[in-house]
PAZAPA-4460 file (N, C-alpha, C; in steps of 0.05 Angstrom, whole numbers, plus 32768, in hexadecimal, padded with zeros to 4 digits):
% residues 330
    n_x    n_y    n_z   ca_x   ca_y   ca_z    c_x    c_y    c_z   seq   type   mol
   821A   780E   7F32   81FD   7806   7F3B   81FE   77E9   7F42     1      M     A
   820D   77D8   7F31   820D   77BB   7F37   8217   77B4   7F52     2      A     A
   822E   77C4   7F59   8239   77C0   7F72   8227   77C6   7F89     3      V     A
   8219   77DD   7F88   8206   77E5   7F9B   81F0   77D1   7F9E     4      A     A
   81E6   77C6   7F85   81D1   77B2   7F87   81DB   7799   7F96     5      H     A
   81F3   7790   7F90   81FF   777A   7F9D   8201   777D   7FBD     6      H     A
   8208   7797   7FC5   820A   779B   7FE1   81F0   779B   7FEF     7      N     A
   81DA   77A6   7FE1   81C0   77A6   7FEC   81B7   7789   7FF0     8      L     A
   81BC   7778   7FDE   81B5   775B   7FDF   81C1   774E   7FF8     9      G     A
   81DB   7754   7FFA   81E9   7748   8012   81DE   7750   802C    10      A     A
   81D8   776C   802E   81CB   7778   8047   81B1   7768   804B    11      I     A
   81A1   7767   8037   8189   7759   803A   818A   773D   8045    12      W     A
   819E   772C   8039   81A1   7712   8042   81AA   7710   805D    13      R     A
   81BE   7723   8067   81C6   7724   8083   81B0   772B   8097    14      F     A
   819E   773D   808D   8187   7745   809D   8174   772E   80A1    15      W     A
   816E   771E   808C   815C   7707   808E   8167   76F3   80A0    16      V     A
   8181   76EA   809C   818D   76D7   80AB   818E   76DF   80C9    17      E     A
   8193   76F7   80CF   8195   7702   80EA   817A   7700   80F9    18      T     A
   8166   7708   80E7   814B   7707   80F5   8140   76EB   80FA    19      M     A
   814B   76D7   80EB   8143   76BB   80F2   8148   76B2   810E    20      K     A
   815D   76BD   811A   8164   76B2   8133   814F   76B8   8149    21      I     A
   8147   76D3   814B   8131   76D9   8160   8116   76CC   8157    22      P     A
   8112   76CA   813C   80F9   76BD   8134   80F8   76A1   813A    23      F     A
   810F   7692   8137   810F   7675   813E   810D   7673   815D    24      L     A
   811A   7684   816C   8119   7683   8189   80FC   7687   8192    25      I     A
   80EF   769C   8185   80D4   769F   818D   80C2   7688   8184    26      G     A
   80C6   767C   816E   80B7   7665   8165   80BC   7650   8177    27      L     A
   80D5   7649   8180   80DA   7634   8193   80CB   7638   81AD    28      T     A
   80CA   7651   81B6   80BD   7656   81CF   80A0   7651   81CD    29      G     A
   8095   7657   81B8   8076   7653   81B2   8070   7635   81B1    30      I     A
   8082   7627   81A4   807E   760A   81A2   8080   75FF   81BE    31      I     A
   8094   7606   81CC   8098   75FD   81E8   8082   7602   81FA    32      G     A
   8077   761B   81F7   805E   7623   8208   8045   7612   81FF    33      A     A
   8043   760B   81E7   802C   75FB   81DF   8030   75DF   81EA    34      V     A
   8049   75D2   81E7   804C   75B8   81F4   8048   75B8   8212    35      I     A
   8052   75CE   821E   804F   75CE   823C   8032   75D0   8242    36      A     A
   8022   75DF   8231   8006   75E1   8237   7FF7   75C5   8231    37      A     A
   7FFF   75B6   821E   7FF4   759E   8219   7FFB   7587   822F    38      Q     A
   8013   7588   823B   801A   7574   824D   8029   7581   8266    39      S     A
   801C   757D   827E   8028   758C   8294   8041   757B   829D    40      G     A
   8052   7588   82AE   8068   757A   82BA   8060   7567   82CE    41      S     A
   8072   7553   82D5   806E   7541   82E7   8067   754E   8303    42      A     A
   8077   7562   830C   806F   756F   8324   8054   757B   8325    43      D     A
   804D   758A   830E   8034   7597   830E   801B   7583   830F    44      S     A
   801F   756C   8301   800A   7558   8301   8007   754B   831E    45      L     A
   801D   7546   8329   801C   7539   8343   8013   754E   835A    46      L     A
   8019   7568   8356   800F   757B   8367   7FF3   7580   8365    47      E     A
   7FE8   757E   834D   7FCA   7581   8349   7FBC   756A   8355    48      K     A
   7FC7   7550   8350   7FBB   7539   835B   7FBA   753A   8379    49      H     A
   7FD0   7543   8385   7FD0   7544   83A3   7FBD   755A   83AD    50      T     A
   7FBD   756F   839F   7FAA   7586   83A9   7F8E   757E   83A7    51      K     A
   7F87   7572   8391   7F6C   7568   838E   7F62   7554   83A4    52      Q     A
   7F74   7544   83AA   7F6F   752F   83C1   7F6C   753E   83DB    53      L     A
   7F80   7550   83E1   7F81   755B   83FD   7F6B   7570   8400    54      Q     A
   7F60   757C   83EB   7F4A   7590   83F1   7F30   7582   83ED    55      T     A
   7F2F   7567   83EA   7F16   7558   83E9   7F10   754F   8405    56      S     A
   7EF6   7549   840D   7EF1   7540   8428   7EE8   7521   8425    57      T     A
   7EE0   7517   840D   7ED7   74FB   8407   7EE4   74F1   83EE    58      V     A
   7EEC   74DA   83EF   7EF5   74CB   83D7   7EE9   74AF   83D7    59      L     A
   7EDD   74A8   83C0   7ED4   748C   83BC   7EE0   7480   83A3    60      S     A
   7EE6   7465   83A4   7EEF   7458   838A   7EE8   743C   838B    61      A     A
   7EE1   7432   8373   7EDF   7417   836E   7EF5   740F   8359    62      E     A
   7F06   73FC   8361   7F1E   73F7   8350   7F26   73DB   8351    63      F     A
   7F38   73D6   833F   7F44   73BA   833F   7F61   73BA   8344    64      T     A
   7F6A   73A5   8351   7F86   73A1   8357   7F8E   7387   8349    65      V     A
   7FA3   738A   8337   7FAA   7372   8327   7FC9   736D   8329    66      Q     A
   7FD0   7356   8338   7FEB   734E   8339   7FF1   733C   8322    67      N     A
   7FFE   7348   830E   8003   7339   82F5   8016   7323   82F9    68      L     A
   800F   730B   82EC   7FFE   7308   82D5   7FE1   7300   82DE    69      P     A
   7FDC   7300   82F7   7FC1   72FA   8301   7FAC   730D   82F9    70      G     A
   7F93   7307   82FE   7F7E   7316   82F5   7F77   732B   8309    71      G     A
   7F65   733F   8302   7F60   7355   8315   7F4B   734D   832A    72      P     A
   7F4D   7359   8342   7F3C   7355   8359   7F2F   736F   8360    73      A     A
   7F16   736E   8368   7F07   7388   836D   7F0A   7391   8389    74      D     A
   7F0C   73AB   838B   7F10   73B8   83A4   7EFE   73CF   83A6    75      Y     A
   7EF8   73D9   83BE   7EE8   73F1   83C2   7EF5   7402   83D7    76      K     A
   7EF5   741C   83D4   7F03   742F   83E7   7EF2   7447   83ED    77      L     A
   7EF1   744E   8405   7EE4   7468   840D   7EF7   7477   8422    78      K     A
   7EFB   7491   841E   7F0B   74A0   842F   7EFE   74B8   8437    79      L     A
   7F02   74C1   8450   7EF4   74DB   8458   7F07   74E9   846D    80      A     A
   7F09   7503   846D   7F1B   7513   847F   7F0B   7513   8499    81      K     A
   7F19   7512   84B0   7F36   7513   84B0   7F45   74F8   84B0    82      P     A
   7F38   74E2   84B8   7F45   74C9   84BA   7F34   74B0   84B6    83      S     A
   7F20   74B4   84A7   7F0D   749C   84A3   7F15   748E   8489    84      K     A
   7F12   7473   848B   7F18   7463   8472   7F08   7448   8472    85      F     A
   7F04   743E   845A   7EF6   7426   8458   7F01   7418   843D    86      R     A
   7F0C   7400   8440   7F17   73F0   842B   7F0B   73D5   842A    87      L     A
   7F00   73CE   8413   7EF6   73B3   840F   7F06   73A5   83FB    88      E     A
   7F13   738E   8401   7F24   737D   83EE   7F16   7363   83EE    89      T     A
   7F22   7352   83DD   7F18   7334   83DA   7F1B   7325   83F6    90      P     A
   7F2E   732E   8406   7F33   7320   841E   7F2A   732C   8439    91      D     A
   7F28   7346   8439   7F1F   7353   8452   7F11   736C   844C    92      E     A
   7F08   7378   8464   7EFA   7393   8464   7F06   73A2   847B    93      V     A
   7F11   73B9   8476   7F1E   73C9   848C   7F0F   73E4   848D    94      V     A
   7F03   73EA   84A4   7EF3   7401   84AA   7EFD   7411   84C0    95      V     A
   7EFF   742C   84BC   7F07   743E   84D3   7EF7   7459   84D2    96      A     A
   7EEC   745E   84EA   7EDA   7476   84E9   7EE7   748D   84F9    97      N     A
   7F00   748B   84FE   7F0E   74A0   850C   7F11   749A   8529    98      G     A
   7F01   7489   8534   7F05   7481   854F   7F07   7464   8553    99      A     A
   7EFC   7453   8542   7EFD   7437   8543   7F05   742A   8528   100      T     A
   7F15   7415   8529   7F1B   7408   8510   7F15   73EA   8512   101      I     A
   7F09   73E1   84FC   7F00   73C5   84FC   7F0E   73B8   84E3   102      W     A
   7F17   739D   84E8   7F21   738E   84D2   7F12   7374   84D0   103      T     A
   7F05   7370   84B9   7EF7   7356   84B4   7F06   7345   84A2   104      Y     A
   7F09   732A   84AA   7F17   7316   849B   7F02   7304   848F   105      K     A
   7F00   7304   8475   7EEC   72F2   8467   7EF2   72D5   8469   106      K     A
   7F0A   72CE   846A   7F14   72B3   8468   7F06   72A2   8480   107      S     A
   7F05   72AE   8497   7EFB   729E   84AF   7EE4   72AE   84BB   108      D     A
   7ED7   72C2   84AD   7EC1   72D1   84B8   7EC5   72DA   84D5   109      N     A
   7EDC   72EA   84D5   7EE2   72F5   84F1   7EE9   7312   84EE   110      S     A
   7EE6   7320   8504   7EED   733C   8503   7EF9   7346   851F   111      Y     A
   7F0A   735A   851D   7F16   7367   8535   7F0D   7383   8537   112      S     A
   7F0E   738E   854E   7F03   73AB   8553   7F1A   73B7   8567   113      Q     A
   7F22   73CF   8561   7F38   73DA   8572   7F34   73F9   856F   114      A     A
   7F40   7409   8583   7F40   7425   8583   7F52   742F   856B   115      T     A
   7F4A   7440   855B   7F59   7449   8544   7F6F   745C   854E   116      Q     A
   7F88   745A   8543   7F9E   7468   854A   7FA9   7475   8530   117      T     A
   7FBD   7489   8535   7FCA   7494   851C   7FDA   747E   850B   118      E     A
   7FE4   7469   851B   7FF3   7455   850D   7FE2   7444   84FA   119      D     A
   7FC6   7442   8500   7FB3   7434   84EE   7FB2   7441   84D3   120      D     A
   7FB2   745C   84D3   7FB0   746A   84BA   7FCB   7468   84AC   121      L     A
   7FE1   7469   84B8   7FFA   7469   84AE   7FFE   744D   849F   122      K     A
   7FF4   7437   84AE   7FF7   741C   84A3   7FE4   741A   8488   123      A     A
   7FCD   7425   848C   7FB9   7425   8475   7FC6   7431   845C   124      F     A
   7FD3   7448   845E   7FDF   7455   8448   7FF7   7447   843B   125      L     A
   8002   7434   844A   8018   7425   843D   800E   740E   842C   126      K     A
   7FF3   7408   842A   7FE9   73F6   8419   7FEC   73FF   83FB   127      R     A
   7FF4   73EA   83EA   7FF6   73F1   83CD   7FDB   73FA   83C3   128      D     A
   7FC7   73EE   83CC   7FAC   73F3   83C0   7FA2   7410   83C5   129      A     A
   7FAF   741C   83D9   7FA7   7439   83DF   7FBA   744D   83D3   130      V     A
   7FD1   7444   83C9   7FE6   7456   83BE   7FDB   746B   83AC   131      L     A
   7FCA   7466   8398   7FC4   747B   8385   7FB6   7494   8394   132      P     A
   7FAA   748E   83AA   7F9B   74A3   83B9   7FA5   74AA   83D6   133      W     A
   7FBE   749F   83DB   7FC9   74A7   83F6   7FCA   74C3   83FD   134      A     A
   7FCC   74D5   83E9   7FCE   74F0   83EB   7FB5   74FD   83F8   135      G     A
   7F9F   74EE   83FB   7F87   74F8   8406   7F8D   74FD   8424   136      F     A
   7F9E   74ED   8431   7FA6   74F1   844C   7FC2   74FA   8450   137      F     A
   7FD4   74EC   843E   7FF1   74F6   8443   7FF7   7511   843A   138      A     A
   8005   7522   8448   800C   753D   8443   801E   753F   842C   139      K     A
   8031   752E   8429   8046   7530   8413   8049   7512   8408   140      E     A
   8037   750A   83F9   8039   74ED   83EF   8050   74E7   83DC   141      P     A
   805B   74FB   83D1   8072   74F6   83BF   808B   7504   83C7   142      F     A
   808E   7509   83E1   80A4   7517   83EC   80C0   7507   83E7   143      K     A
   80BF   74EC   83EA   80D9   74DD   83E8   80D9   74CE   83CE   144      N     A
   80CA   74D4   83BB   80CB   74C9   83A2   80E1   74D7   838D   145      T     A
   80EA   74C8   837B   80FE   74D3   8367   80F6   74CD   834A   146      T     A
   8105   74DC   833A   8102   74D4   831C   80E7   74D9   830F   147      G     A
   80D8   74EC   831A   80BD   74F4   830E   80BE   74FC   82F1   148      Q     A
   80B0   74F1   82E1   80AD   74F9   82C4   8093   74F1   82B9   149      K     A
   808B   7504   82A6   8071   7500   8298   8074   74ED   8283   150      V     A
   805E   74DC   827E   8060   74C8   826A   804C   74CD   8256   151      G     A
   803E   74B9   824D   802A   74BC   8236   800F   74C4   823F   152      T     A
   7FFF   74CB   822C   7FE1   74D1   8233   7FD2   74B8   8224   153      K     A
   7FC0   74AE   8231   7FAE   7497   8227   7F95   7497   8237   154      H     A
   7F86   7481   8231   7F6A   747E   823D   7F6C   7466   8253   155      M     A
   7F5E   746B   8268   7F5C   7457   827E   7F3E   7455   8286   156      V     A
   7F32   743E   8282   7F16   743D   8288   7F05   7453   827C   157      K     A
   7F0B   745B   8264   7EFC   7471   8257   7F03   748B   825E   158      G     A
   7F17   7490   826F   7F21   74A9   8279   7F3C   74B1   826C   159      K     A
   7F40   74CB   8265   7F59   74D3   825B   7F6D   74D8   8270   160      A     A
   7F84   74CB   8272   7F97   74CE   8286   7FB2   74D6   827C   161      V     A
   7FC4   74DF   828C   7FDF   74E4   8287   7FF0   74D6   829B   162      E     A
   8005   74C6   8292   8015   74B7   82A2   802C   74CA   82B1   163      D     A
   8030   74C4   82CA   8046   74D1   82D9   8054   74B9   82E7   164      V     A
   806E   74B5   82DF   807C   74A0   82ED   8091   74A9   8300   165      S     A
   8097   749A   8313   80A9   74A0   8329   80B6   7488   8335   166      L     A
   80C9   748D   8346   80D4   7477   8355   80CD   747B   8373   167      T     A
   80C1   7466   8380   80B9   7468   839D   80D1   7462   83AD   168      L     A
   80CE   746F   83C6   80E4   7469   83DA   80DE   744E   83E7   169      A     A
   80F5   7444   83F1   80F2   7429   83FE   80FE   7414   83F0   170      G     A
   8100   73FC   83FC   810C   73E4   83F1   80F6   73CF   83F1   171      K     A
   80F5   73BE   83DA   8102   73C1   83C2   80FB   73DA   83B3   172      P     A
   810C   73E3   83A2   8107   73FC   8391   80EF   73F4   837F   173      E     A
   80DD   7408   837C   80C5   7404   836B   80C0   741E   835B   174      R     A
   80B7   7418   8343   80AF   7430   8332   808E   742F   8331   175      T     A
   8085   7447   8333   8067   744A   8330   8061   745D   831A   176      A     A
   804D   7455   830B   8041   7468   82F8   8024   746D   82FD   177      T     A
   8021   7488   8303   8005   7492   8309   7FF7   7498   82F2   178      F     A
   7FDD   7491   82EF   7FCB   7498   82DA   7FBA   74B0   82E2   179      F     A
   7FC2   74C8   82DD   7FB5   74E0   82E5   7F9F   74E9   82D2   180      V     A
   7F87   74E8   82DD   7F70   74EE   82CB   7F71   750D   82C5   181      D     A
   7F70   7513   82AA   7F75   752E   82A1   7F5D   753F   82A7   182      Q     A
   7F45   7535   82AD   7F2F   7546   82B4   7F2D   754A   82D1   183      A     A
   7F2F   7533   82DE   7F2B   7533   82FD   7F46   753C   830C   184      L     A
   7F5D   7539   82FF   7F76   7542   830B   7F81   752F   8321   185      G     A
   7F72   7518   8323   7F7B   7503   8337   7F81   74E8   832A   186      V     A
   7F94   74DC   8333   7F9D   74C1   8328   7F85   74AF   832A   187      A     A
   7F81   74A0   8313   7F6C   748A   8313   7F79   746F   831B   188      R     A
   7F93   7470   831F   7FA0   7456   8327   7FBD   7459   8323   189      G     A
   7FCC   7440   8325   7FE8   7443   8324   7FF1   7427   831B   190      V     A
   8009   7425   830E   8015   740F   8306   8030   740C   8316   191      S     A
   8032   73F7   8323   804C   73F2   8334   805E   73DD   832A   192      L     A
   8078   73E1   832A   8089   73CE   8320   80A4   73CE   8330   193      K     A
   80AD   73B6   8339   80C6   73B3   834A   80DB   73A8   8338   194      D     A
   80F3   73A6   8347   810B   739F   8338   810A   7381   8330   195      S     A
   80F6   7373   8339   80F3   7355   8332   80DE   7352   831C   196      A     A
   80D6   736A   8310   80C0   736B   82FC   80A6   7360   8306   197      D     A
   80A1   7363   8321   8087   735D   832B   8076   7376   8326   198      K     A
   805F   7373   8319   804F   738B   8313   8032   7388   831E   199      S     A
   802A   739E   8327   800D   73A0   8332   8000   73BA   8324   200      T     A
   7FE7   73B5   831B   7FDA   73CC   830F   7FBE   73D2   831E   201      I     A
   7FBC   73EA   8326   7FA4   73F3   8335   7F96   7407   8325   202      I     A
   7F7D   7400   831F   7F6C   7412   830C   7F52   7417   8316   203      L     A
   7F49   742F   8319   7F2D   7436   8321   7F19   7434   830B   204      A     A
   7F04   7426   8311   7EED   7425   8300   7EDB   743E   8304   205      K     A
   7ED7   7443   831E   7EC9   745A   8326   7ED9   746B   833B   206      E     A
   7EDA   7486   8338   7EEA   7495   834A   7EDD   74AF   834D   207      L     A
   7ED8   74B8   8366   7ECC   74D1   836B   7ED9   74E0   8384   208      A     A
   7EDC   74F8   8381   7EE7   7509   8398   7ED1   7520   839F   209      I     A
   7ECC   7529   83B6   7EB8   753C   83BD   7EC1   754B   83D5   210      S     A
   7EB4   7563   83D7   7EB9   7575   83EF   7EA0   7576   8401   211      K     A
   7E8E   7561   83FC   7E76   7560   840C   7E7D   754F   8426   212      D     A
   7E6D   7554   843A   7E70   7544   8453   7E6F   7528   844D   213      P     A
   7E7E   7516   845C   7E7D   74FA   845A   7E65   74EE   8467   214      A     A
   7E5A   74D6   845D   7E45   74C8   846A   7E51   74B6   847E   215      H     A
   7E4B   74BA   8499   7E55   74AA   84AE   7E4F   748B   84AC   216      D     A
   7E38   7486   84A0   7E30   7469   849C   7E45   745B   848B   217      A     A
   7E53   7469   847A   7E69   745E   8468   7E80   7450   8476   218      D     A
   7E83   745D   848F   7E99   7455   84A1   7E91   7449   84B9   219      F     A
   7E7C   743A   84BA   7E75   7429   84CE   7E74   740B   84C7   220      E     A
   7E7C   73F9   84D8   7E7F   73DE   84D1   7E66   73CC   84DA   221      F     A
   7E5A   73BD   84CA   7E45   73AE   84CD   7E50   738F   84CF   222      S     A
   7E49   7382   84E7   7E52   7369   84ED   7E46   7356   84DB   223      I     A
   7E54   7346   84C9   7E47   7331   84B9   7E3A   731C   84C9   224      P     A
   7E26   730D   84BE   7E1A   72F9   84CB   7E2C   72E2   84D4   225      D     A
   7E2C   72DB   84ED   7E3D   72C6   84F7   7E59   72CC   84FC   226      G     A
   7E62   72E6   84F7   7E7E   72ED   84FA   7E86   72EC   8518   227      A     A
   7E9E   72E3   851D   7EA8   72E2   8538   7EBD   72F7   853D   228      K     A
   7EBB   7303   8556   7ECE   7318   855D   7EE7   730C   8568   229      K     A
   7EFE   7318   855F   7F1A   730C   8569   7F28   7323   8574   230      V     A
   7F3C   731D   8585   7F4C   7331   8591   7F62   7338   857A   231      D     A
   7F66   7352   8572   7F77   7358   855C   7F94   7354   8564   232      P     A
   7F9A   7354   857E   7FB4   734E   8589   7FBC   732F   858F   233      N     A
   7FA7   731F   858E   7FAB   7304   8596   7FB5   72F4   857F   234      A     A
   7FC8   72E0   8584   7FD0   72CD   8572   7FC2   72B3   8572   235      K     A
   7FBD   72A6   855E   7FAF   728E   855B   7FC1   7277   856A   236      H     A
   7FB4   7266   857A   7FC3   7252   8589   7FC9   723B   8579   237      A     A
   7FBA   7236   8563   7FBE   721F   8552   7FD5   7223   853D   238      G     A
   7FD2   7214   8526   7FE5   7217   8510   7FDE   7233   8500   239      V     A
   7FF3   7242   84FB   7FF2   725B   84EF   7FFF   725B   84D3   240      T     A
   7FFB   7270   84C3   8007   7271   84A9   8025   7271   84AB   241      Y     A
   8030   727C   84C0   804E   727D   84C4   8058   7262   84C4   242      E     A
   8049   724F   84CE   8055   7232   84D1   8054   7223   84B3   243      K     A
   8040   722B   84A4   8040   721F   848A   804E   722F   8474   244      V     A
   8054   7248   8478   805F   7259   8464   807A   724C   845A   245      A     A
   8089   7243   846C   80A4   7237   8465   80A0   721E   8453   246      T     A
   808C   720E   8455   8085   71F8   8445   8080   7201   8429   247      I     A
   806E   7216   8428   8066   7221   840C   8080   722E   83FF   248      F     A
   8091   723C   840F   80A7   7249   8404   80BC   7234   83F8   249      Q     A
   80C1   721F   8406   80D4   720C   8400   80CA   71FA   83E7   250      T     A
   80B1   71F3   83E8   80A8   71DF   83D4   8097   71EB   83BE   251      N     A
   808E   7203   83C0   807A   720D   83AE   8081   722A   83A2   252      C     A
   8094   7237   83B0   809B   7252   83A8   80A7   7256   838C   253      G     A
   80B2   7241   8384   80C0   7243   8368   80AB   7248   8352   254      G     A
   8093   723E   8356   807E   7242   8340   806A   7254   834A   255      C     A
   8062   7253   8362   804C   7262   836C   8054   727A   837C   256      H     A
   8061   728D   836E   806D   72A4   837C   8060   72BE   8372   257      N     A
   8065   72D4   837C   8059   72EE   8376   8061   72F8   835B   258      A     A
   8078   72F0   8351   8082   72F9   8338   8073   72EF   8321   259      G     A
   8073   72D4   831E   8065   72C4   8309   8057   72AC   8314   260      R     A
   8040   72B2   8322   8030   729C   8330   8024   7289   831C   261      P     A
   802C   7270   831D   8021   725B   830B   8004   7258   8311   262      K     A
   7FF2   7257   82FD   7FD4   7255   8301   7FCB   726C   8314   263      A     A
   7FDA   7281   8313   7FD0   7299   8323   7FD3   7298   8341   264      G     A
   7FDE   7280   834A   7FDF   727A   8367   7FFB   7283   8371   265      L     A
   7FF9   7295   8386   8012   729F   8394   8012   7294   83B0   266      D     A
   8024   7284   83B7   8024   7279   83D4   803B   7285   83E4   267      L     A
   8043   729D   83DD   8058   72AA   83ED   8050   72BD   8402   268      T     A
   8034   72C4   8404   802B   72D5   8418   8011   72C9   8420   269      S     A
   8008   72D1   8438   7FEE   72C8   8442   7FD6   72D0   8432   270      Y     A
   7FD5   72EC   842C   7FBF   72F6   841C   7FBD   72E8   8400   271      A     A
   7FD4   72E5   83F2   7FD4   72D9   83D9   7FCA   72BA   83DB   272      A     A
   7FD6   72AD   83EE   7FCC   7290   83F2   7FAE   728E   83F7   273      T     A
   7FA4   72A1   8406   7F87   729F   840D   7F76   72A7   83F4   274      M     A
   7F82   72B7   83E4   7F73   72C2   83CB   7F71   72AC   83B7   275      A     A
   7F85   729A   83B6   7F82   7283   83A2   7F8C   728A   8388   276      G     A
   7F87   727A   8373   7F8E   727F   8357   7F7B   7283   8345   277      G     A
   7F80   727F   832A   7F6D   7285   8314   7F53   7274   8318   278      R     A
   7F58   725B   8323   7F40   7249   8326   7F30   724E   833E   279      S     A
   7F37   7261   834E   7F2A   7267   8367   7F39   7262   837E   280      G     A
   7F2D   7263   8395   7F3A   725E   83AF   7F44   7241   83B2   281      K     A
   7F5B   723F   83BD   7F65   7224   83C1   7F64   721B   83DE   282      E     A
   7F5A   722C   83EF   7F57   7225   840A   7F3B   722B   8415   283      I     A
   7F2F   7217   841E   7F13   7219   842B   7F18   7219   8449   284      I     A
   7F16   7230   8455   7F1C   7232   8472   7F0B   7220   8482   285      V     A
   7F1C   7211   8493   7F0E   71FB   84A6   7F0A   71E2   8497   286      G     A
   7F0F   71DF   8480   7F06   71C7   8470   7F1E   71BD   845E   287      D     A
   7F32   71B0   8469   7F49   71A7   8458   7F40   7192   8445   288      P     A
   7F2D   7181   844C   7F25   716B   843A   7F1A   7175   841F   289      D     A
   7F0D   718D   8420   7F02   7199   8405   7F12   71AF   83FB   290      N     A
   7F2A   71B4   8408   7F3A   71CA   83FD   7F4A   71C0   83E4   291      S     A
   7F49   71CC   83CC   7F58   71C2   83B4   7F75   71BE   83BB   292      P     A
   7F80   71D2   83CA   7F9E   71D0   83CE   7FA5   71B5   83DA   293      L     A
   7F95   71AC   83EE   7F9B   7192   83FB   7F9A   717D   83E7   294      M     A
   7F86   717D   83D3   7F84   7167   83C0   7F9E   7165   83B0   295      A     A
   7FA8   717C   83A8   7FC2   717D   8397   7FD8   7171   83A8   296      Y     A
   7FDA   7179   83C1   7FEF   7172   83D2   7FEF   7152   83D7   297      L     A
   7FD5   7148   83D8   7FD3   712B   83DE   7FD2   711A   83C5   298      K     A
   7FD8   7128   83AD   7FD8   711A   8393   7FBC   7111   838B   299      A     A
   7FA8   711B   839B   7F8B   7111   8393   7F82   7123   837D   300      A     A
   7F8F   7139   8377   7F86   714C   8363   7F99   714E   834D   301      G     A
   7F94   715A   8337   7FA5   715C   8321   7FA8   717A   831A   302      K     A
   7FC1   7184   8318   7FDB   7175   8319   7FE3   7172   8336   303      P     A
   7FF3   715C   8339   7FFF   7158   8353   8012   7170   835B   304      Q     A
   8011   7179   8372   8025   718D   837E   8035   7184   8395   305      M     A
   804E   718A   8397   805D   7193   8380   8060   7180   836A   306      P     A
   8067   718A   8351   8067   7177   833C   807D   7163   833A   307      P     A
   8094   7169   8347   80AB   7157   8347   80B0   7148   8360   308      N     A
   809B   7144   836E   809D   7133   8386   8083   7138   8399   309      G     A
   8085   7135   83B1   8070   7138   83C3   807B   7142   83DD   310      S     A
   8068   7150   83ED   8070   7156   8407   8070   7140   841B   311      L     A
   807E   7144   842F   807E   712E   8445   8063   712E   8452   312      S     A
   805A   7116   845D   8041   7115   8469   803C   7128   847F   313      Q     A
   8053   712E   848D   8052   7140   84A5   804A   715D   849B   314      S     A
   8056   7164   8483   8050   717F   847A   8033   7181   846F   315      D     A
   802B   716D   8461   800F   716C   8459   7FFC   716E   8471   316      I     A
   8001   715F   8484   7FF2   715F   849D   7FEF   717B   84AA   317      D     A
   8008   7187   84AB   800A   71A3   84B5   7FF7   71B7   84A6   318      L     A
   7FF9   71B5   848D   7FEC   71C8   847C   7FCB   71C2   8481   319      I     A
   7FC5   71A7   8481   7FAA   71A1   8488   7FA0   71AA   84A2   320      G     A
   7FB1   71AA   84B7   7FAA   71B4   84D1   7FA7   71D1   84D2   321      S     A
   7FB7   71DF   84C2   7FB5   71FD   84BE   7F99   7203   84B4   322      W     A
   7F90   71F6   849D   7F77   71FD   8492   7F61   71F7   84A5   323      I     A
   7F63   71DF   84B3   7F4D   71D5   84C4   7F4B   71EA   84DD   324      K     A
   7F62   71F5   84E6   7F62   7207   84FA   7F56   7223   84F5   325      D     A
   7F52   7227   84DB   7F48   7241   84D3   7F5A   7250   84BF   326      G     A
   7F71   7246   84B9   7F84   7251   84A4   7F89   726D   84AD   327      A     A
   7F90   7271   84C5   7F97   728D   84D3   7FB3   7295   84CB   328      F     A
   7FB5   72AF   84C6   7FCF   72BA   84BF   7FE2   72B9   84D6   329      E     A
   7FD9   72C1   84EF   7FE9   72C1   8507   7FD9   72B8   851F   330      K     A
***
């Protein structure tokens, strides 16, 4: 009887250990299903984001663009099918109603007007500021991206979002982290970072998508008081940014660059130069005598720039002429 009891105990232990295998497999499957339900895959989140944009007829956003370590700048965006867009930035306003495109430059109170083409929309979609919502128009916005993966869940502007990171196509290589709104299904913004550790954060304060008809008035351009019309294909006959860019690059680029702009002032591009630094605009169009930048260059302001020397008088005069001529880009 003792032997029989021992055999029954062994059989019982064998049965329990054997049954653990399917039980654990089943438990693992349940846990996996719960995790999957809690957090979608990168592909599913991006697909939902794209579908929500492409099935909408109108999108509006008020957002900030922040080139670190600088402060945020306010932007406004409106999109409507099939090819209408409006973007308001600190420097310009671009409006397209499907037939005509207007570009207004705030720096010199001028605007251009031209027939809208497919290339205008393509160029518009290449802007970093539009990247989070490019799928509204682009058929396959993530076609050439790689390394998609889901990140953390957190709050952005009071909204619950889930991060999806990926590598964008093109050079220099950049990584992008989209903040996908868990309720809306659309990204509320994106964080961009390149190989040189240059970072840009785009975050929507207000974001709405709709299937209602667009308001035509949102995509019409109202000429500001005193604005002058210019030929979009014409080049300025006087001093242009191209002629002073080399001076800035050689003498100022070490400190005032896009990566770590001292005092928030980046002098490596036209848009950044015109935007100014943390203390405000450095260039007053048409008025070199009252432009803070000129005071620094002439050692009439503090600190003197460049700090370890001074520009030649001819370089200072050229920059002054550029500002007086209207500080044109081209």
